[in-house]
MILO-59165 format. One record per atom (N, C-alpha, C, CB): x, y, z; residue number from 1; atom name. Coordinates in steps of 0.1 Angstrom, whole numbers, plus 2048, in hexadecimal, padded with zeros to 3 digits. Each point is the difference from the previous one (the first is absolute). Glycine has a CB too. Layout:
[[X, Y, Z], NUM, "CA"]
...
REM end
This chain:
[[809, 7F4, 800], 1, "N"]
[[7F7, 80C, 800], 1, "CA"]
[[809, 80C, 800], 1, "C"]
[[7ED, 7F4, 80C], 1, "CB"]
[[810, 816, 7EB], 2, "N"]
[[808, 80C, 800], 2, "CA"]
[[800, 808, 80D], 2, "C"]
[[7FB, 801, 7E8], 2, "CB"]
[[810, 806, 81C], 3, "N"]
[[800, 807, 80C], 3, "CA"]
[[7F5, 80A, 802], 3, "C"]
[[819, 7FE, 7FF], 3, "CB"]
[[7E2, 809, 7F6], 4, "N"]
[[7F6, 809, 802], 4, "CA"]
[[7F3, 7FA, 804], 4, "C"]
[[80A, 80E, 7EE], 4, "CB"]
[[7F3, 7E6, 80D], 5, "N"]
[[7F4, 7F8, 804], 5, "CA"]
[[801, 7FC, 80F], 5, "C"]
[[7FD, 7F8, 7E8], 5, "CB"]
[[80F, 804, 81C], 6, "N"]
[[802, 7FD, 80E], 6, "CA"]
[[7FD, 80C, 809], 6, "C"]
[[812, 7EE, 7F9], 6, "CB"]
[[7F3, 81E, 802], 7, "N"]
[[7FE, 80C, 808], 7, "CA"]
[[7F1, 803, 801], 7, "C"]
[[817, 809, 7F9], 7, "CB"]
[[7E2, 7F6, 7FC], 8, "N"]
[[7F1, 802, 800], 8, "CA"]
[[7FA, 7F7, 80A], 8, "C"]
[[800, 807, 7E8], 8, "CB"]
[[803, 7EC, 818], 9, "N"]
[[7FA, 7F6, 809], 9, "CA"]
[[803, 803, 80F], 9, "C"]
[[802, 7EF, 7ED], 9, "CB"]
[[80B, 814, 815], 10, "N"]
[[804, 804, 80E], 10, "CA"]
[[7F8, 80C, 805], 10, "C"]
[[817, 7F6, 7FC], 10, "CB"]
[[7E8, 814, 7FB], 11, "N"]
[[7F8, 80C, 804], 11, "CA"]
[[7F2, 7FD, 803], 11, "C"]
[[810, 80E, 7F2], 11, "CB"]
[[7EA, 7E9, 805], 12, "N"]
[[7F2, 7FD, 802], 12, "CA"]
[[7FE, 7F9, 80E], 12, "C"]
[[7FD, 7FE, 7E7], 12, "CB"]
[[80C, 7F9, 81C], 13, "N"]
[[7FF, 7F9, 80D], 13, "CA"]
[[802, 80A, 80B], 13, "C"]
[[809, 7EB, 7F6], 13, "CB"]
[[801, 81D, 809], 14, "N"]
[[802, 80A, 80B], 14, "CA"]
[[7F4, 80A, 801], 14, "C"]
[[818, 7FF, 7FC], 14, "CB"]
[[7E2, 805, 7F8], 15, "N"]
[[7F4, 808, 800], 15, "CA"]
[[7F4, 7FA, 806], 15, "C"]
[[80A, 80B, 7EC], 15, "CB"]
[[7F6, 7E8, 814], 16, "N"]
[[7F4, 7F9, 807], 16, "CA"]
[[803, 7FD, 80F], 16, "C"]
[[7FB, 7F5, 7EA], 16, "CB"]
[[811, 807, 819], 17, "N"]
[[803, 7FC, 80E], 17, "CA"]
[[801, 80B, 809], 17, "C"]
[[80B, 7EC, 7F7], 17, "CB"]
[[7FD, 81E, 806], 18, "N"]
[[804, 80B, 809], 18, "CA"]
[[7F3, 808, 804], 18, "C"]
[[818, 800, 7F7], 18, "CB"]
[[7E1, 806, 7FF], 19, "N"]
[[7F4, 808, 804], 19, "CA"]
[[7F6, 7F8, 807], 19, "C"]
[[804, 80E, 7ED], 19, "CB"]
[[7FA, 7E5, 80F], 20, "N"]
[[7F6, 7F8, 807], 20, "CA"]
[[804, 7FD, 80E], 20, "C"]
[[7FA, 7F6, 7EB], 20, "CB"]
[[813, 808, 818], 21, "N"]
[[804, 7FD, 80D], 21, "CA"]
[[7FF, 80D, 809], 21, "C"]
[[810, 7EF, 7F7], 21, "CB"]
[[7F3, 81C, 804], 22, "N"]
[[7FE, 80D, 807], 22, "CA"]
[[7F1, 802, 804], 22, "C"]
[[814, 80A, 7F4], 22, "CB"]
[[7E3, 7F4, 802], 23, "N"]
[[7F2, 802, 803], 23, "CA"]
[[7FB, 7F6, 80A], 23, "C"]
[[7FD, 80A, 7E9], 23, "CB"]
[[807, 7E9, 815], 24, "N"]
[[7FB, 7F6, 80A], 24, "CA"]
[[806, 803, 80E], 24, "C"]
[[7FF, 7EF, 7ED], 24, "CB"]
[[80D, 816, 813], 25, "N"]
[[805, 804, 80D], 25, "CA"]
[[7F9, 80B, 807], 25, "C"]
[[816, 7F9, 7F8], 25, "CB"]
[[7E6, 811, 800], 26, "N"]
[[7F7, 80B, 805], 26, "CA"]
[[7F3, 7FA, 805], 26, "C"]
[[80B, 810, 7EF], 26, "CB"]
[[7EF, 7E8, 809], 27, "N"]
[[7F3, 7FA, 805], 27, "CA"]
[[802, 7F8, 80C], 27, "C"]
[[7F8, 7FF, 7E9], 27, "CB"]
[[812, 7FA, 819], 28, "N"]
[[803, 7F8, 80C], 28, "CA"]
[[802, 809, 80C], 28, "C"]
[[80A, 7ED, 7F2], 28, "CB"]
[[7FE, 81D, 80C], 29, "N"]
[[804, 809, 80B], 29, "CA"]
[[7F4, 808, 805], 29, "C"]
[[817, 801, 7F7], 29, "CB"]
[[7E1, 804, 7FF], 30, "N"]
[[7F5, 809, 804], 30, "CA"]
[[7F3, 7F9, 803], 30, "C"]
[[80B, 812, 7F3], 30, "CB"]
[[7F3, 7E3, 806], 31, "N"]
[[7F3, 7F9, 802], 31, "CA"]
[[7F4, 807, 7FA], 31, "C"]
[[80A, 7F5, 814], 31, "CB"]
[[7F9, 815, 7E3], 32, "N"]
[[7F5, 809, 7FB], 32, "CA"]
[[7F9, 7F9, 7F5], 32, "C"]
[[80D, 814, 807], 32, "CB"]
[[7F8, 7E2, 7F3], 33, "N"]
[[7F9, 7FA, 7F4], 33, "CA"]
[[802, 808, 7F4], 33, "C"]
[[7F0, 7F6, 80F], 33, "CB"]
[[809, 806, 7E6], 34, "N"]
[[801, 806, 7F3], 34, "CA"]
[[7FC, 80F, 801], 34, "C"]
[[7FC, 7EA, 7F5], 34, "CB"]
[[7F9, 819, 812], 35, "N"]
[[7FC, 80E, 802], 35, "CA"]
[[80A, 809, 805], 35, "C"]
[[7E9, 7F7, 804], 35, "CB"]
[[81F, 804, 806], 36, "N"]
[[80B, 808, 806], 36, "CA"]
[[80B, 802, 7F6], 36, "C"]
[[7FA, 7F7, 816], 36, "CB"]
[[808, 7FF, 7E2], 37, "N"]
[[80B, 801, 7F5], 37, "CA"]
[[7FC, 80B, 7F6], 37, "C"]
[[806, 7E7, 803], 37, "CB"]
[[7ED, 819, 7F9], 38, "N"]
[[7FC, 80A, 7F7], 38, "CA"]
[[800, 80E, 806], 38, "C"]
[[7F1, 7EF, 7F5], 38, "CB"]
[[80C, 812, 818], 39, "N"]
[[801, 80D, 807], 39, "CA"]
[[80E, 804, 800], 39, "C"]
[[7ED, 7FA, 80F], 39, "CB"]
[[81D, 7FD, 7F3], 40, "N"]
[[80E, 804, 7FF], 40, "CA"]
[[804, 805, 7F3], 40, "C"]
[[804, 7EF, 811], 40, "CB"]
[[7F7, 80B, 7E4], 41, "N"]
[[803, 804, 7F3], 41, "CA"]
[[7FB, 80F, 7FD], 41, "C"]
[[7FF, 7E8, 7F8], 41, "CB"]
[[7F6, 81C, 80F], 42, "N"]
[[7FA, 80D, 7FE], 42, "CA"]
[[802, 809, 80C], 42, "C"]
[[7EF, 7F5, 7F2], 42, "CB"]
[[81B, 808, 817], 43, "N"]
[[801, 807, 80C], 43, "CA"]
[[805, 80F, 7FF], 43, "C"]
[[805, 7EA, 80A], 43, "CB"]
[[803, 818, 7EC], 44, "N"]
[[805, 80E, 7FE], 44, "CA"]
[[803, 802, 7F1], 44, "C"]
[[809, 801, 818], 44, "CB"]
[[7FB, 80C, 7E5], 45, "N"]
[[802, 803, 7F2], 45, "CA"]
[[80B, 7F8, 7FA], 45, "C"]
[[7F9, 816, 805], 45, "CB"]
[[812, 7E7, 802], 46, "N"]
[[80A, 7F8, 7FB], 46, "CA"]
[[7FC, 7F2, 7FC], 46, "C"]
[[810, 80D, 80D], 46, "CB"]
[[7E9, 7EC, 7FC], 47, "N"]
[[7FC, 7F3, 7FE], 47, "CA"]
[[7F4, 7FF, 7F5], 47, "C"]
[[807, 7FA, 818], 47, "CB"]
[[7F0, 810, 7E8], 48, "N"]
[[7F6, 801, 7F6], 48, "CA"]
[[806, 802, 7F2], 48, "C"]
[[7F0, 80A, 811], 48, "CB"]
[[81A, 7FF, 7EE], 49, "N"]
[[807, 802, 7F3], 49, "CA"]
[[807, 7F3, 7FB], 49, "C"]
[[803, 818, 806], 49, "CB"]
[[804, 7E1, 803], 50, "N"]
[[806, 7F4, 7FC], 50, "CA"]
[[7F6, 7F5, 7FC], 50, "C"]
[[813, 806, 80F], 50, "CB"]
[[7E2, 7F9, 7F9], 51, "N"]
[[7F6, 7F6, 7FD], 51, "CA"]
[[7FA, 803, 7F2], 51, "C"]
[[7FB, 7FE, 819], 51, "CB"]
[[801, 80F, 7E4], 52, "N"]
[[7FB, 803, 7F3], 52, "CA"]
[[80A, 7FE, 7F5], 52, "C"]
[[7F1, 811, 80B], 52, "CB"]
[[81B, 7F2, 7F7], 53, "N"]
[[80A, 7FD, 7F6], 53, "CA"]
[[801, 7F1, 7FD], 53, "C"]
[[80D, 814, 808], 53, "CB"]
[[7F2, 7E4, 802], 54, "N"]
[[801, 7F1, 7FE], 54, "CA"]
[[7F3, 7FB, 7F9], 54, "C"]
[[80E, 7FE, 815], 54, "CB"]
[[7E7, 808, 7EE], 55, "N"]
[[7F3, 7FC, 7FA], 55, "CA"]
[[801, 803, 7F1], 55, "C"]
[[7F3, 803, 816], 55, "CB"]
[[811, 80A, 7E7], 56, "N"]
[[801, 804, 7F2], 56, "CA"]
[[80A, 7F8, 7F9], 56, "C"]
[[7F9, 817, 807], 56, "CB"]
[[812, 7E6, 7FF], 57, "N"]
[[80A, 7F8, 7F9], 57, "CA"]
[[7FB, 7F2, 7FD], 57, "C"]
[[812, 80D, 80C], 57, "CB"]
[[7E7, 7ED, 7FE], 58, "N"]
[[7FA, 7F3, 7FE], 58, "CA"]
[[7F6, 7FF, 7F5], 58, "C"]
[[803, 7FC, 818], 58, "CB"]
[[7F4, 80F, 7E7], 59, "N"]
[[7F7, 801, 7F5], 59, "CA"]
[[806, 801, 7F3], 59, "C"]
[[7F0, 80B, 810], 59, "CB"]
[[81A, 7FE, 7EF], 60, "N"]
[[808, 801, 7F3], 60, "CA"]
[[807, 7F3, 7FC], 60, "C"]
[[803, 819, 805], 60, "CB"]
[[803, 7E1, 805], 61, "N"]
[[807, 7F3, 7FD], 61, "CA"]
[[7F6, 7F6, 7FB], 61, "C"]
[[811, 805, 811], 61, "CB"]
[[7E3, 7FA, 7F5], 62, "N"]
[[7F6, 7F6, 7FD], 62, "CA"]
[[7FB, 803, 7F1], 62, "C"]
[[7F9, 7FE, 818], 62, "CB"]
[[805, 80E, 7E5], 63, "N"]
[[7FB, 804, 7F2], 63, "CA"]
[[80B, 7FC, 7F6], 63, "C"]
[[7F2, 813, 809], 63, "CB"]
[[81B, 7EF, 7FA], 64, "N"]
[[80B, 7FD, 7F7], 64, "CA"]
[[801, 7F1, 7FF], 64, "C"]
[[80C, 815, 807], 64, "CB"]
[[7F3, 7E4, 804], 65, "N"]
[[800, 7F1, 7FF], 65, "CA"]
[[7F5, 7FB, 7F7], 65, "C"]
[[80A, 7FF, 817], 65, "CB"]
[[7EA, 805, 7EB], 66, "N"]
[[7F5, 7FB, 7F8], 66, "CA"]
[[802, 804, 7F1], 66, "C"]
[[7F1, 802, 814], 66, "CB"]
[[813, 80B, 7E9], 67, "N"]
[[801, 804, 7F2], 67, "CA"]
[[80B, 7F8, 7F9], 67, "C"]
[[7F8, 817, 807], 67, "CB"]
[[814, 7E8, 800], 68, "N"]
[[80B, 7F9, 7FA], 68, "CA"]
[[7FE, 7F1, 7FF], 68, "C"]
[[80F, 812, 808], 68, "CB"]
[[7EA, 7E8, 801], 69, "N"]
[[7FD, 7F2, 800], 69, "CA"]
[[7F7, 7FD, 7F4], 69, "C"]
[[803, 7FE, 819], 69, "CB"]
[[7F4, 80A, 7E4], 70, "N"]
[[7F7, 7FE, 7F5], 70, "CA"]
[[807, 800, 7F3], 70, "C"]
[[7EE, 80B, 80D], 70, "CB"]
[[81C, 7FE, 7F2], 71, "N"]
[[808, 801, 7F4], 71, "CA"]
[[80A, 7F4, 7FE], 71, "C"]
[[7FE, 819, 801], 71, "CB"]
[[809, 7E4, 80A], 72, "N"]
[[80B, 7F6, 800], 72, "CA"]
[[7FA, 7F2, 802], 72, "C"]
[[810, 811, 809], 72, "CB"]
[[7E4, 7EE, 7FC], 73, "N"]
[[7FA, 7F2, 802], 73, "CA"]
[[808, 7F8, 80A], 73, "C"]
[[7F7, 800, 7E9], 73, "CB"]
[[80F, 807, 821], 74, "N"]
[[808, 7FA, 80B], 74, "CA"]
[[7F7, 7FF, 80C], 74, "C"]
[[816, 809, 7F7], 74, "CB"]
[[7E0, 7EE, 809], 75, "N"]
[[7F6, 7FF, 80A], 75, "CA"]
[[805, 7FE, 80E], 75, "C"]
[[7F1, 7F8, 7EE], 75, "CB"]
[[81A, 801, 813], 76, "N"]
[[806, 7FE, 80D], 76, "CA"]
[[804, 80D, 807], 76, "C"]
[[808, 7EA, 7F8], 76, "CB"]
[[7FA, 820, 801], 77, "N"]
[[804, 80D, 806], 77, "CA"]
[[7F5, 806, 807], 77, "C"]
[[810, 803, 7EE], 77, "CB"]
[[7E4, 7F9, 810], 78, "N"]
[[7F4, 805, 808], 78, "CA"]
[[801, 7FC, 80F], 78, "C"]
[[7F2, 7FE, 7EB], 78, "CB"]
[[817, 7F9, 818], 79, "N"]
[[802, 7FD, 80E], 79, "CA"]
[[806, 80C, 808], 79, "C"]
[[804, 7E8, 7FA], 79, "CB"]
[[801, 821, 7FF], 80, "N"]
[[806, 80C, 806], 80, "CA"]
[[7F4, 809, 806], 80, "C"]
[[814, 7FF, 7F1], 80, "CB"]
[[7E0, 800, 809], 81, "N"]
[[7F5, 809, 805], 81, "CA"]
[[7FC, 7FC, 80F], 81, "C"]
[[7F8, 802, 7E8], 81, "CB"]
[[805, 7F1, 81B], 82, "N"]
[[7FE, 7FE, 80E], 82, "CA"]
[[80B, 803, 809], 82, "C"]
[[7F0, 7EE, 7F9], 82, "CB"]
[[81D, 810, 802], 83, "N"]
[[80B, 804, 808], 83, "CA"]
[[801, 80E, 803], 83, "C"]
[[80C, 7ED, 7F6], 83, "CB"]
[[7F0, 81C, 800], 84, "N"]
[[7FF, 80E, 802], 84, "CA"]
[[7F6, 804, 80A], 84, "C"]
[[808, 803, 7E8], 84, "CB"]
[[7EC, 7F7, 817], 85, "N"]
[[7F5, 803, 809], 85, "CA"]
[[802, 7FC, 80E], 85, "C"]
[[7F1, 7FE, 7EC], 85, "CB"]
[[814, 7F6, 815], 86, "N"]
[[802, 7FA, 80E], 86, "CA"]
[[80D, 804, 807], 86, "C"]
[[7F2, 7ED, 7F8], 86, "CB"]
[[819, 814, 800], 87, "N"]
[[80D, 803, 807], 87, "CA"]
[[804, 80E, 7FC], 87, "C"]
[[806, 7E8, 7FF], 87, "CB"]
[[7F6, 81E, 7F6], 88, "N"]
[[803, 80E, 7FC], 88, "CA"]
[[809, 800, 7F4], 88, "C"]
[[7FF, 806, 818], 88, "CB"]
[[803, 806, 7E3], 89, "N"]
[[808, 802, 7F4], 89, "CA"]
[[80E, 7FC, 801], 89, "C"]
[[7F1, 812, 7FA], 89, "CB"]
[[814, 7EE, 813], 90, "N"]
[[80E, 7FC, 802], 90, "CA"]
[[802, 7F1, 7FD], 90, "C"]
[[802, 812, 812], 90, "CB"]
[[7F4, 7E6, 7EE], 91, "N"]
[[800, 7F2, 7FC], 91, "CA"]
[[7FB, 7FF, 7F2], 91, "C"]
[[7FD, 7F9, 818], 91, "CB"]
[[7F8, 80D, 7E5], 92, "N"]
[[7FA, 7FE, 7F3], 92, "CA"]
[[808, 805, 7F4], 92, "C"]
[[7EB, 803, 80B], 92, "CB"]
[[81C, 808, 7F6], 93, "N"]
[[808, 805, 7F5], 93, "CA"]
[[80C, 7F6, 7FD], 93, "C"]
[[7F9, 818, 805], 93, "CB"]
[[80F, 7E5, 805], 94, "N"]
[[80B, 7F7, 7FC], 94, "CA"]
[[7FC, 7F2, 7FC], 94, "C"]
[[80E, 80D, 810], 94, "CB"]
[[7E6, 7EF, 7F6], 95, "N"]
[[7FB, 7F3, 7FC], 95, "CA"]
[[7FC, 800, 7F1], 95, "C"]
[[7F8, 7FB, 818], 95, "CB"]
[[801, 810, 7E4], 96, "N"]
[[7FC, 801, 7F2], 96, "CA"]
[[80C, 801, 7F7], 96, "C"]
[[7EB, 80C, 807], 96, "CB"]
[[81F, 7FC, 7FD], 97, "N"]
[[80C, 800, 7F8], 97, "CA"]
[[807, 7F3, 7FF], 97, "C"]
[[803, 818, 807], 97, "CB"]
[[7FD, 7E0, 804], 98, "N"]
[[806, 7F3, 800], 98, "CA"]
[[7F8, 7F7, 7F6], 98, "C"]
[[807, 802, 818], 98, "CB"]
[[7EC, 7FE, 7E9], 99, "N"]
[[7F7, 7F8, 7F7], 99, "CA"]
[[801, 804, 7F1], 99, "C"]
[[7F1, 7FC, 813], 99, "CB"]
[[810, 811, 7EB], 100, "N"]
[[801, 806, 7F3], 100, "CA"]
[[80D, 7FD, 7F9], 100, "C"]
[[7F1, 812, 807], 100, "CB"]
[[819, 7ED, 801], 101, "N"]
[[80E, 7FE, 7FA], 101, "CA"]
[[803, 7F1, 7FD], 101, "C"]
[[807, 815, 80C], 101, "CB"]
[[7EF, 7E2, 7F7], 102, "N"]
[[803, 7F2, 7FD], 102, "CA"]
[[802, 7FE, 7F1], 102, "C"]
[[7F2, 7F9, 814], 102, "CB"]
[[816, 7FD, 7E8], 103, "N"]
[[802, 7FD, 7F2], 103, "CA"]
[[7F3, 7FD, 7F9], 103, "C"]
[[817, 7F8, 806], 103, "CB"]
[[7E8, 80D, 7EE], 104, "N"]
[[7F4, 7FD, 7F8], 104, "CA"]
[[801, 7F2, 7FA], 104, "C"]
[[7FC, 819, 7FB], 104, "CB"]
[[7F9, 7DF, 806], 105, "N"]
[[800, 7F3, 7FB], 105, "CA"]
[[7F7, 7FE, 7F4], 105, "C"]
[[805, 7F7, 817], 105, "CB"]
REM end
């Protein structure tokens, strides 16, 4: 596997594991549940701005994945959409790049 594909895969794994671990740690420490997590995302201007930035990025990435998958017929790349929604663009984008850069058969 080319080094660039390895880098994409490692970034996708890191983008899934690290943010998820931080958020699960927050939920464990506070016991606030999902509602408390959402309150934290919207707690102040800085966190609201970052949250909106991530939502907009996730939407743009999802549109790009759908549009490009329709053209390239690389249906497996659609797996990056649930990764983007569930883990965030930090996982979804490198996963999509990993899947997109696979050799064409």
